[in-house]
Residue, then its C-alpha position, 0 to 999 in steps of 0.5 A: m314509902t312516901i316521898t314528899v314534894k319537899t324531899f323531891l325538890k331537895v334531891l332535884l336541887l342537889i342534882v342540879v347544883t352538882i351538875v353546875l359545880l361539875a361544869a364549873l370545875r370543868k371550865a375552871e380546869y386550867a385555873i385549878v391546874l395553875v393553883s395546884i402547881a403554885f400550891f406545891l411550889a409553895l410547899a417546896l419553898n416553904e422550908p427554904v423561905s422559913f430558913i432565910e427568914r430566921h437567919l436574916p441579919g439584924p432588924l430584917r430577921g423575921s421578914r417573910s416578904l423579904a425571905t420570899t423575895i430572896s428565894f424567888l430571885i434564886v429560883i428565877a436566876f437558876l432557871a435563867i442560867v439553865l435556859i441561857n445554856i440550853i436554848p441557843p446550842v439546842v436551836h443551833q444543833t437542831e438546825s444543823f441536824i435538819n440540814d445534814a440529815p438527808r446527806l448523812v442518809q445518802d452517805l450510807k450508800g457511798n462509804n465503806s462502813a459495815l452499814s453501807r455494805f449491809v445496804k448494798e448486800y441486801h439491795l436497800q438503795k431504793q429504800i434509802d432513797n425513799f427514806s431520804q426523800g421522806l426525811t427531807s420533807r418531814l424535816q422541812n415541815s418540822s421547821g413549821t411545827a417548831v415555830s408553832a411550838i415556840t409560839k405556844i411556849a411564848s403564849s404560856v409565859f402568862a401562865i408561868i407568871t401567874i404561877l409565880v405570883l400565886t406561889f409568892m402570895m401563898l408563901i407570904e399569906g399562908p401563916h396568916w391564913l392558918k391563924f385566921g382559920r383557927q378563930f373559927v374552931s371552938i377552943n375545945h377542938r382547937d388542939h385536936v384540929t391543929t394536930l390533925l392539920n399538922n399531920m396532914y401538912k407534914a404528909v404533903k410536905g414530905y411528899v413534895n420534899g421527897q419528889v425534890l430529893l428524887a429529882a436531884f438524885a436522878a440528875l446526879v445518877v444520870l450525870p456519869g452516863l452523860l460524861i461516859f457517852h460524851v453528851s454535850y452540855p452535861i451540866a445544863l442537861m442535869a438541870v433539865i433532868f431535875i426540872c422534868a423529874l419533878i413531874p410524876m409519871i411522865g417527867h423522866t420520859i420527857a427528860i429521856a427524849i431531850v437527853t437522847v436527842v442532844a446525845l444523837f448530835h454527837s453520835f448514834f452510839s452516844g444516843l443509844g447508850i444514854f437512852v439505855y442508861y437513863l431508861l434503866y435508871q427510870q425503871v429502877e426509880a419507878y418500881l423500887i426507889q420512888p415507892r420506898m422513899q415516898s412511903s417513908r415520907t408520907k407513911l404510906s406503904p409502897f403499894m399504896v404509893f404506886l396505887a395512888l399514882v395509877i389511880g390519880v393519872s387514870f382520873g386526872g392525867l398529869i394533875g391527878g398524878l401530881v396530887a394523888i400521893p398527898i391526897m392519899a396521905c391526907l386520907r390516911v391521916l383522917t382515917l387514923d384520926y377517925l379510928q383513934n377517936r372511936h378507940l379502935l386504934p391506940n392514940d398517937n401523941s407524938t405529933t406537935e402543933i403546926d408551925s405558924k411559919 
């Protein structure tokens, strides 16, 4: 086999371009994450924006910019109410816990509770003293860590604003992008491409809407547990659960940690109870509810949904888990279209054209 110099140079150039593109993608990883989050937010808000756009009064009807602005104001107001109701009490209770924790540990040696008798019976006073001293130093150090964490959160305000601006622009300009893209497709293939894009859009939209429904369902299911175990601020924690549950794979883990910490301020029994209650629901959702719901909305089998999540998280971490299911759903649409065009599967003409809104 003879390889010409021209072929060799083409292959070498392809390798160099691939390396440069991969390096550029690695450098732009943070920006890609922001754009991906904004894209999924735009998909989640597209239907509410379209609904408001169609029901605006009088001459304002059909104004997508106004409908998008109203939707954003509602979302921002919701987030502001949640933060106002959560941050002050959590900061106050955390400070109280840091101040009282060493004294509570020392009380184990002096009261007549069953735990205190257990400590005395097995001569654990020395271990309690060491634990108390270590706890004091750790909690003192944690105040500095908390300040550092708050600083990082404050520095991420720019990222949040960037995501909101990107989402706003995607919602407004999305229909124009679709119309502009149609001009580059030949008339003979325009209907086919439109149907294909419509199927892919419905699959991605189904995933996003399914994730929102799962998050809302999780918040409603955990609410009785918050009330049963007398956890403070149950309504605010419902909002926290809803927001965290939107994050695939690790969202509920974050929510469990937050809810358990807040419950521990009331009592150890409340913290343990809500932890077990929420953990049980998380397992049920992860292995039973989520695969079946996403399966019905993306038309993937529950096995494919779970497999997509595992592969996505393995390759791309959080962002990989976020996009794994919609990517798998789009690949399914493309594969079926390819097989139907080769007459290996019967054609499905049940789809409709993509909605310009």
